[in-house]
C-alpha positions, 0 to 999 in steps of 0.5 A, spaced: 740 877 273 748 877 272 752 872 276 759 874 279 763 871 274 758 873 268 759 881 269 758 884 262 763 890 261 764 896 256 765 895 249 770 899 245 767 903 239 772 907 235 767 912 233 764 913 240 770 912 244 775 917 240 770 922 239 767 922 246 771 919 251 778 921 249 776 928 247 773 929 253 779 927 257 784 930 252 787 924 250 789 922 243 784 920 239 784 913 235 787 914 228 782 909 224 784 907 217 778 910 212 778 906 205 773 909 200 770 904 195 765 907 191 759 911 195 762 907 201 767 909 206 769 903 210 773 905 217 777 900 221 780 902 228 780 899 235 785 898 241 789 893 244 791 894 252 794 890 257 795 892 265 799 889 270 795 889 276 796 887 284 791 887 289 791 886 296 785 883 300 786 883 308 779 880 310 777 873 309 773 871 303 765 872 305 766 878 310 761 882 306 756 877 302 753 879 295 756 883 290 761 886 294 767 888 290 772 890 296 771 883 299 776 878 297 771 873 294 771 877 288 777 882 289 782 877 290 779 870 288 779 868 295 786 869 296 790 875 300 793 877 294 793 876 287 796 879 280 793 879 273 796 882 267 790 883 263 785 888 260 783 894 263 776 897 263 776 896 255 777 889 252 782 889 246 777 891 240 776 891 233 771 895 230 769 895 223 764 901 220 761 903 213 757 909 211 754 912 205 750 918 203 744 915 199 737 918 196 738 923 201 739 919 207 746 918 211 746 910 212 751 906 216 753 900 219 758 898 225 760 891 228 765 891 234 769 885 236 772 884 243 777 879 246 780 879 253 788 878 255 788 874 261 786 867 262 787 862 268 791 857 264 798 857 260 795 852 255 787 854 255 785 857 248 783 864 249 778 864 244 772 867 248 770 872 242 765 877 244 761 881 239 759 887 242 756 891 237 752 889 230 747 895 228 745 899 222 743 906 222 739 911 217 737 918 217 738 925 216 739 932 219 731 933 218 729 927 221 734 925 226 737 918 226 734 911 227 739 905 229 737 898 229 741 892 232 746 891 238 749 897 241 750 900 248 744 902 252 742 909 253 742 909 261 749 910 264 753 911 257 755 918 258 758 917 265 762 911 263 765 914 257 767 920 261 770 916 267 777 917 267 779 909 268 776 908 261 783 907 259 785 905 265 783 899 270 779 902 276 777 897 281 781 891 279 777 885 281 780 879 279 773 875 278 772 879 272 779 881 270 782 874 269 778 872 263 775 879 261 776 886 264 776 890 270 770 894 272 772 901 273 767 904 277 762 899 275 758 897 281 762 902 285 759 909 282 754 907 276 751 901 273 753 898 267 750 901 261 749 894 258 749 892 251 742 890 248 738 889 241 735 895 240 731 900 236 733 907 238 731 914 235 735 920 236 732 927 234 736 932 230 741 936 234 737 942 236 743 947 238 747 942 242 740 939 245 738 932 243 733 926 245 734 919 244 728 914 245 730 907 245 726 900 246 731 895 248 730 887 248 728 885 255 733 883 260 733 876 263 726 876 267 724 871 273 724 864 271 717 864 273 715 869 268 710 868 263 711 873 259 717 878 257 717 885 257 720 890 253 725 895 256 724 903 255 730 907 255 730 915 254 736 920 255 736 928 253 743 931 252 745 938 252 753 939 249 756 946 249 763 949 249 766 946 255 760 943 258 755 937 257 749 935 261 744 929 261 738 926 264 736 919 263 731 914 265 730 906 264 724 902 266 722 894 265 717 890 268 719 883 271 713 878 271 713 872 276 714 870 283 718 876 286 716 880 280 718 888 280 718 894 276 725 897 275 724 904 274 731 908 275 733 915 273 740 919 272 742 926 272 749 928 270 754 933 267 761 935 266 765 941 265 772 943 263 776 950 264 783 951 262 787 945 265 781 942 269 775 938 268 770 936 273 764 930 272 758 929 277 753 923 275 747 920 280 743 914 278 737 912 283 731 907 283 728 901 284 731 895 281 737 899 278 742 893 280 749 894 283 752 891 276 746 890 271 739 891 270 735 888 276 741 883 279 738 884 286 731 884 284 727 890 286 732 893 291 732 900 291 739 903 290 743 909 288 750 911 285 754 917 285 760 918 281 765 924 282 771 926 278 776 931 278 782 932 272 788 936 271 792 937 265 799 937 269 803 938 263 803 937 255 802 930 255 800 928 262 793 928 265 792 927 273 785 924 275 782 923 282 775 919 281 770 917 287 764 912 286 759 909 291 754 904 289 749 903 295 743 899 297 737 902 301 735 895 303 738 888 303 737 883 298 736 876 299 742 872 301 746 878 301 749 883 306 751 888 301 750 895 303 755 899 299 761 899 294 766 905 294 772 906 290 777 911 290 782 911 284 788 916 283 791 916 276 797 918 272 795 918 264 801 919 259 801 920 252 807 917 249 805 918 242 799 920 239 796 913 239 799 910 245 798 912 253 801 909 259 797 909 265 799 908 272 793 908 278 792 906 285 786 905 288 782 902 294 775 899 293 771 898 300 765 894 301 760 895 307 755 890 310 748 892 313 751 887 319 756 892 320 762 888 317 767 891 312 772 889 307 777 892 302 782 891 297 788 896 295 790 895 288 796 898 283 795 898 276 801 899 271 800 899 263 798 902 257 793 902 251 794 903 244 788 906 239 789 905 232 
């Protein structure tokens, strides 16, 4: 299970983010450098980002226990107010890929390395390098594609890359942003898709429809477990002109004292028409977790993300996103019933590579006891893709 200070955060893959997330949000795509070397095309790209965020928490730490993102314990490091100049939802990232056509197969490899901006010390070394991706793939139009290595999970991936706060901050949680990154709508709208050692098969594109089937290396089982169990994930996606829809599922058995079987499902879609865009995504199941797989044991819960965007001017995008993550029952030692986040953002394309961002937001946590806590945040900064 994930602790409060060990929350995983989304990596940045140039191919996926540029082609999917940024295109969907009508923001400038990354301009990777492509180098031709014999039969190989080598691509180098990534991003650098930083945001000034100020977070205000009025209630004392511990008003709502558990992974309560609106409580001062996580949101403001136990203080009434905190300030960080650090990463948004994306870490600063360097991605190196290589692809070739060999013997009738398209073969490729990708390695991605992320780093954080902010630390809590003026002299400590900021050398926590995080290798988020390291995978190979092979396939063709007839057979589909096989991917082997470390990469994002299938479950929850479409929701997070479609989240407008992907290039911003969203929930400005001090516990993660100071030393890592912010949370966007992770834990208050969707469960983080995670990164796994995996073997994934993707069918050929069939008129916009495709299916992904994946075996994932097990996430941490209970300490009393006598064996590990693979995690299974699956996703079906249909993409058409200005429209995208998906369904997904994941399951893993956690053996041991207090063991349970995680079973979770997802359905979502996005549509764009003219200057307007809409997104809706729902996740639910047993053991789905607030932040990561099974981080609350076998508690049942659900996540909801709703988002609307408008192209207000040629270089200006406006967005409003609401997310909620809710438990059906309390987890041992936790009072948390729900986390909610509402974020309003302005995204300005200064150049084709630089986007300036301004966001205001509120994250609220409620407990089964009736207690509630909230944090209000302001974020201003920018991100550069290359």
